[in-house]
C-alpha positions as a LaTeX table, in Angstrom:
\begin{tabular}{lrrr}
\hline
Residue & $x$ (\AA) & $y$ (\AA) & $z$ (\AA) \\
\hline
Unk1 & 71.36 & 93.30 & 62.70 \\
Unk2 & 73.35 & 93.41 & 59.48 \\
Unk3 & 76.62 & 93.47 & 61.42 \\
Unk4 & 75.51 & 90.59 & 63.67 \\
Unk5 & 74.49 & 88.57 & 60.61 \\
Unk6 & 77.84 & 89.31 & 58.97 \\
Unk7 & 79.77 & 88.17 & 62.06 \\
Unk8 & 77.69 & 85.00 & 62.28 \\
Unk9 & 78.27 & 84.27 & 58.58 \\
Unk10 & 82.03 & 84.74 & 58.97 \\
Unk11 & 82.08 & 82.44 & 62.00 \\
Unk12 & 80.17 & 79.76 & 60.11 \\
Unk13 & 82.48 & 80.17 & 57.11 \\
Unk14 & 85.55 & 79.77 & 59.31 \\
Unk15 & 84.17 & 76.64 & 60.93 \\
Unk16 & 83.20 & 75.28 & 57.51 \\
Unk17 & 86.68 & 75.71 & 56.07 \\
Unk18 & 88.20 & 74.24 & 59.25 \\
Unk19 & 85.92 & 71.22 & 58.92 \\
Unk20 & 86.92 & 70.79 & 55.27 \\
Unk21 & 90.61 & 70.90 & 56.19 \\
Unk22 & 90.16 & 68.34 & 58.98 \\
Unk23 & 88.21 & 66.00 & 56.71 \\
Unk24 & 90.83 & 66.39 & 53.97 \\
Unk25 & 93.68 & 65.64 & 56.37 \\
Unk26 & 91.84 & 62.62 & 57.78 \\
Unk27 & 91.14 & 61.34 & 54.26 \\
Unk28 & 94.77 & 61.68 & 53.13 \\
Unk29 & 96.56 & 60.54 & 56.29 \\
Unk30 & 94.07 & 58.21 & 57.94 \\
Unk31 & 95.26 & 55.12 & 56.07 \\
Unk32 & 98.87 & 55.78 & 57.18 \\
Unk33 & 97.97 & 56.05 & 60.85 \\
Unk34 & 98.89 & 52.84 & 62.67 \\
Unk35 & 100.78 & 51.54 & 65.67 \\
Unk36 & 103.85 & 51.10 & 63.46 \\
Unk37 & 103.60 & 54.81 & 62.57 \\
Unk38 & 103.43 & 55.80 & 66.25 \\
Unk39 & 106.27 & 53.49 & 67.30 \\
Unk40 & 108.80 & 54.11 & 64.51 \\
Unk41 & 111.44 & 56.75 & 63.88 \\
Unk42 & 111.47 & 58.92 & 60.73 \\
Unk43 & 113.27 & 57.50 & 57.73 \\
Unk44 & 114.66 & 59.37 & 54.76 \\
Unk45 & 115.24 & 56.13 & 52.85 \\
Unk46 & 111.92 & 54.30 & 53.21 \\
Unk47 & 108.95 & 56.66 & 53.79 \\
Unk48 & 106.60 & 53.72 & 54.29 \\
Unk49 & 108.44 & 52.75 & 57.47 \\
Unk50 & 108.64 & 56.29 & 58.88 \\
Unk51 & 106.99 & 57.24 & 62.14 \\
Unk52 & 106.68 & 59.92 & 64.79 \\
Unk53 & 108.01 & 58.19 & 67.89 \\
Unk54 & 110.77 & 60.71 & 68.57 \\
Unk55 & 108.59 & 63.72 & 67.72 \\
Unk56 & 105.68 & 62.40 & 69.80 \\
Unk57 & 107.81 & 61.92 & 72.90 \\
Unk58 & 109.56 & 65.23 & 72.30 \\
Unk59 & 106.20 & 67.00 & 72.24 \\
Unk60 & 105.15 & 65.26 & 75.46 \\
Unk61 & 108.41 & 66.32 & 77.14 \\
Unk62 & 107.90 & 69.93 & 76.00 \\
Unk63 & 104.29 & 70.12 & 77.19 \\
Unk64 & 105.14 & 68.62 & 80.59 \\
Unk65 & 108.06 & 70.99 & 81.16 \\
Unk66 & 105.98 & 73.95 & 80.00 \\
Unk67 & 103.16 & 73.00 & 82.37 \\
Unk68 & 105.48 & 72.55 & 85.35 \\
Unk69 & 107.08 & 75.95 & 84.80 \\
Unk70 & 104.18 & 78.12 & 83.64 \\
Unk71 & 101.16 & 76.95 & 85.66 \\
Unk72 & 102.44 & 77.58 & 89.23 \\
Unk73 & 104.08 & 80.89 & 88.30 \\
Unk74 & 101.13 & 82.09 & 86.23 \\
Unk75 & 98.43 & 81.26 & 88.76 \\
Unk76 & 100.49 & 82.64 & 91.66 \\
Unk77 & 101.15 & 85.87 & 89.75 \\
Unk78 & 97.44 & 86.27 & 88.95 \\
Unk79 & 96.41 & 85.69 & 92.57 \\
Unk80 & 99.01 & 88.16 & 93.84 \\
Unk81 & 98.05 & 90.86 & 91.34 \\
Unk82 & 94.34 & 90.60 & 92.10 \\
Unk83 & 94.25 & 89.74 & 95.79 \\
Unk84 & 97.38 & 91.24 & 97.34 \\
Unk85 & 98.94 & 93.92 & 95.13 \\
Unk86 & 97.92 & 97.53 & 95.66 \\
Unk87 & 96.19 & 99.42 & 92.88 \\
Unk88 & 98.79 & 101.94 & 91.74 \\
Unk89 & 100.80 & 102.94 & 88.69 \\
Unk90 & 103.19 & 100.02 & 89.05 \\
Unk91 & 100.46 & 97.35 & 89.01 \\
Unk92 & 98.70 & 99.09 & 86.09 \\
Unk93 & 102.02 & 99.11 & 84.25 \\
Unk94 & 102.48 & 95.39 & 84.97 \\
Unk95 & 98.95 & 94.58 & 83.76 \\
Unk96 & 99.54 & 96.54 & 80.56 \\
Unk97 & 102.81 & 94.76 & 79.83 \\
Unk98 & 101.35 & 91.31 & 80.51 \\
Unk99 & 98.60 & 92.04 & 77.99 \\
Unk100 & 101.18 & 93.24 & 75.47 \\
Unk101 & 103.35 & 90.15 & 75.98 \\
Unk102 & 100.38 & 87.91 & 75.19 \\
Unk103 & 100.31 & 89.40 & 71.68 \\
Unk104 & 104.03 & 89.20 & 70.91 \\
Unk105 & 104.79 & 86.88 & 67.95 \\
Unk106 & 106.15 & 83.51 & 68.97 \\
Unk107 & 109.29 & 83.94 & 66.88 \\
Unk108 & 110.37 & 86.74 & 69.27 \\
Unk109 & 110.19 & 84.29 & 72.17 \\
Unk110 & 112.35 & 81.96 & 70.10 \\
Unk111 & 115.01 & 84.65 & 69.85 \\
Unk112 & 114.72 & 85.29 & 73.59 \\
Unk113 & 115.03 & 81.59 & 74.38 \\
Unk114 & 118.05 & 81.19 & 72.11 \\
Unk115 & 119.79 & 84.09 & 73.82 \\
Unk116 & 118.82 & 83.36 & 77.41 \\
Unk117 & 118.58 & 79.58 & 77.72 \\
Unk118 & 120.87 & 78.33 & 74.96 \\
Unk119 & 123.71 & 80.85 & 75.31 \\
Unk120 & 123.52 & 82.48 & 78.75 \\
Unk121 & 122.35 & 79.52 & 80.86 \\
Unk122 & 124.12 & 77.05 & 78.54 \\
Unk123 & 121.21 & 74.63 & 78.28 \\
Unk124 & 122.34 & 74.08 & 74.68 \\
Unk125 & 119.71 & 72.96 & 72.17 \\
Unk126 & 118.02 & 70.69 & 74.68 \\
Unk127 & 114.45 & 69.83 & 75.54 \\
Unk128 & 114.85 & 71.90 & 78.73 \\
Unk129 & 115.66 & 75.01 & 76.69 \\
Unk130 & 112.63 & 74.34 & 74.50 \\
Unk131 & 110.33 & 73.85 & 77.49 \\
Unk132 & 111.58 & 77.04 & 79.18 \\
Unk133 & 111.03 & 79.03 & 75.98 \\
Unk134 & 107.49 & 77.72 & 75.54 \\
Unk135 & 106.80 & 78.43 & 79.23 \\
Unk136 & 107.69 & 82.09 & 78.63 \\
Unk137 & 105.48 & 82.05 & 75.54 \\
Unk138 & 102.33 & 80.85 & 77.33 \\
Unk139 & 102.92 & 82.48 & 80.72 \\
Unk140 & 101.07 & 85.74 & 79.82 \\
Unk141 & 98.09 & 83.70 & 78.62 \\
Unk142 & 97.97 & 81.75 & 81.89 \\
Unk143 & 98.22 & 84.95 & 83.95 \\
Unk144 & 95.49 & 86.76 & 82.00 \\
Unk145 & 93.08 & 83.81 & 82.09 \\
Unk146 & 93.69 & 83.24 & 85.80 \\
Unk147 & 93.22 & 86.92 & 86.57 \\
Unk148 & 89.91 & 87.02 & 84.74 \\
Unk149 & 88.75 & 83.91 & 86.58 \\
Unk150 & 89.73 & 85.36 & 89.96 \\
Unk151 & 88.06 & 88.71 & 89.20 \\
Unk152 & 84.84 & 86.90 & 88.24 \\
Unk153 & 84.48 & 85.48 & 91.78 \\
Unk154 & 81.82 & 87.60 & 93.58 \\
Unk155 & 83.06 & 89.93 & 96.29 \\
Unk156 & 80.32 & 88.62 & 98.59 \\
Unk157 & 82.23 & 85.34 & 98.95 \\
Unk158 & 85.31 & 87.17 & 100.18 \\
Unk159 & 83.29 & 89.40 & 102.51 \\
Unk160 & 81.49 & 86.41 & 104.01 \\
Unk161 & 84.81 & 84.66 & 104.69 \\
Unk162 & 86.28 & 87.78 & 106.29 \\
Unk163 & 83.16 & 88.20 & 108.42 \\
Unk164 & 83.70 & 84.71 & 109.82 \\
Unk165 & 87.28 & 85.55 & 110.80 \\
Unk166 & 89.18 & 83.99 & 107.89 \\
Unk167 & 92.51 & 85.48 & 106.89 \\
Unk168 & 93.15 & 86.66 & 103.36 \\
Unk169 & 95.14 & 83.54 & 102.48 \\
Unk170 & 92.45 & 81.27 & 103.94 \\
Unk171 & 89.84 & 83.11 & 101.89 \\
Unk172 & 91.88 & 82.79 & 98.69 \\
Unk173 & 92.79 & 79.15 & 99.27 \\
Unk174 & 89.41 & 77.84 & 100.44 \\
Unk175 & 86.94 & 80.03 & 98.53 \\
Unk176 & 88.39 & 82.16 & 95.72 \\
Unk177 & 90.58 & 79.55 & 94.01 \\
Unk178 & 87.95 & 76.75 & 94.04 \\
Unk179 & 85.38 & 79.14 & 92.57 \\
Unk180 & 87.84 & 80.36 & 89.91 \\
Unk181 & 89.18 & 76.89 & 89.08 \\
Unk182 & 87.05 & 76.27 & 85.92 \\
Unk183 & 88.24 & 79.51 & 84.31 \\
Unk184 & 91.84 & 78.87 & 85.35 \\
Unk185 & 91.76 & 75.36 & 83.87 \\
Unk186 & 90.32 & 76.70 & 80.62 \\
Unk187 & 93.19 & 79.16 & 80.27 \\
Unk188 & 95.75 & 76.47 & 81.12 \\
Unk189 & 94.33 & 74.09 & 78.50 \\
Unk190 & 94.42 & 76.79 & 75.81 \\
Unk191 & 97.96 & 77.79 & 76.78 \\
Unk192 & 99.31 & 74.22 & 76.71 \\
Unk193 & 97.55 & 73.59 & 73.39 \\
Unk194 & 99.33 & 76.58 & 71.94 \\
Unk195 & 102.65 & 75.37 & 73.33 \\
Unk196 & 102.18 & 71.90 & 71.83 \\
Unk197 & 101.45 & 73.33 & 68.38 \\
Unk198 & 104.26 & 75.88 & 68.15 \\
Unk199 & 107.12 & 75.37 & 65.72 \\
Unk200 & 108.68 & 78.81 & 65.14 \\
Unk201 & 110.32 & 79.24 & 68.60 \\
Unk202 & 111.73 & 75.72 & 68.45 \\
Unk203 & 113.18 & 76.30 & 65.00 \\
Unk204 & 114.93 & 79.39 & 66.34 \\
Unk205 & 116.33 & 77.26 & 69.17 \\
Unk206 & 117.75 & 74.85 & 66.62 \\
Unk207 & 115.47 & 71.88 & 67.30 \\
Unk208 & 116.52 & 69.14 & 64.89 \\
Unk209 & 114.23 & 67.69 & 62.25 \\
Unk210 & 115.83 & 64.26 & 62.60 \\
Unk211 & 116.57 & 62.84 & 66.04 \\
Unk212 & 117.06 & 59.04 & 65.95 \\
Unk213 & 116.23 & 58.56 & 69.64 \\
Unk214 & 113.67 & 59.43 & 72.30 \\
Unk215 & 114.67 & 62.15 & 74.79 \\
Unk216 & 115.47 & 60.57 & 78.15 \\
Unk217 & 116.87 & 63.59 & 79.98 \\
Unk218 & 116.39 & 67.32 & 80.22 \\
Unk219 & 119.56 & 68.05 & 78.26 \\
Unk220 & 118.94 & 65.67 & 75.34 \\
Unk221 & 118.36 & 66.88 & 71.80 \\
Unk222 & 114.75 & 66.78 & 70.67 \\
Unk223 & 112.26 & 67.38 & 67.94 \\
Unk224 & 108.49 & 67.90 & 68.06 \\
Unk225 & 105.44 & 67.03 & 66.00 \\
Unk226 & 105.06 & 70.50 & 64.39 \\
Unk227 & 108.71 & 70.46 & 63.29 \\
Unk228 & 108.44 & 66.90 & 61.98 \\
Unk229 & 105.26 & 67.75 & 60.07 \\
Unk230 & 106.96 & 70.82 & 58.58 \\
Unk231 & 109.94 & 68.70 & 57.55 \\
Unk232 & 107.74 & 66.11 & 55.82 \\
Unk233 & 105.62 & 68.71 & 54.05 \\
Unk234 & 108.77 & 70.18 & 52.51 \\
Unk235 & 109.74 & 66.89 & 50.82 \\
Unk236 & 108.90 & 66.39 & 47.10 \\
Unk237 & 107.88 & 62.71 & 47.33 \\
Unk238 & 104.09 & 62.16 & 47.58 \\
Unk239 & 104.55 & 59.65 & 50.41 \\
Unk240 & 105.70 & 62.43 & 52.71 \\
Unk241 & 102.46 & 64.29 & 52.02 \\
Unk242 & 100.56 & 61.36 & 53.52 \\
Unk243 & 103.02 & 61.19 & 56.43 \\
Unk244 & 102.52 & 64.90 & 57.16 \\
Unk245 & 98.74 & 64.41 & 57.18 \\
Unk246 & 99.04 & 61.45 & 59.55 \\
Unk247 & 101.29 & 63.54 & 61.80 \\
Unk248 & 98.67 & 66.30 & 61.83 \\
Unk249 & 96.08 & 63.76 & 62.99 \\
Unk250 & 98.36 & 62.68 & 65.84 \\
Unk251 & 98.97 & 66.31 & 66.84 \\
Unk252 & 95.25 & 67.05 & 66.82 \\
Unk253 & 94.67 & 63.94 & 68.90 \\
Unk254 & 97.05 & 65.33 & 71.53 \\
Unk255 & 95.74 & 68.90 & 71.52 \\
Unk256 & 91.97 & 68.42 & 71.27 \\
Unk257 & 91.40 & 66.46 & 74.53 \\
\hline
\end{tabular}
């Protein structure tokens, strides 16, 4: 009982401090949040006219590319590992490594992305390289969440489908995946939220803090909201403190839904 009370108290304390931070950010940056802020580029000369247009669109590009690359591969890998792969040393080794990859610091994926996508594949410091790196970052999370959702589907559903003459693929497609869909979607949402809030891998890739245009192609330079917020928070002028808080509100508005 003492341990349960301690855990509950720590959870409440964490939520309390999180609420205080959100209220503080909303209080400081709320007055700077406007359509002009969303539709303007950053300015190092006039902070009052600065905005997050390039960073906002860069974040959208990154999240879309990450989703297109990680969701099909992650869900397909989870279905194969749970429904088709044999239970042997190789699959146990794969499961162990997927779990380990989910806990690797994001900066390591930044180094991997810089080596693989920027140098080997010659994507340069483009939004495609950033999206591929973030896809590798969240892929273990998608696989683990999808596996847990597939495992949670009762075996009786599979046995009933087989008894009626359904093939394994028909059973997976028509019964297992629809039943596991809520858990899969939860894992996908958490993974994409992590991808949208990451800054360390993109800094390793060389994402610029000032890009005076919106990315219009996969090989364009880019920035993102976390990098722009970090850049503003490092400035000594008090106006940039308000801009960083407004940028945090925009980022939360993208991630929370």
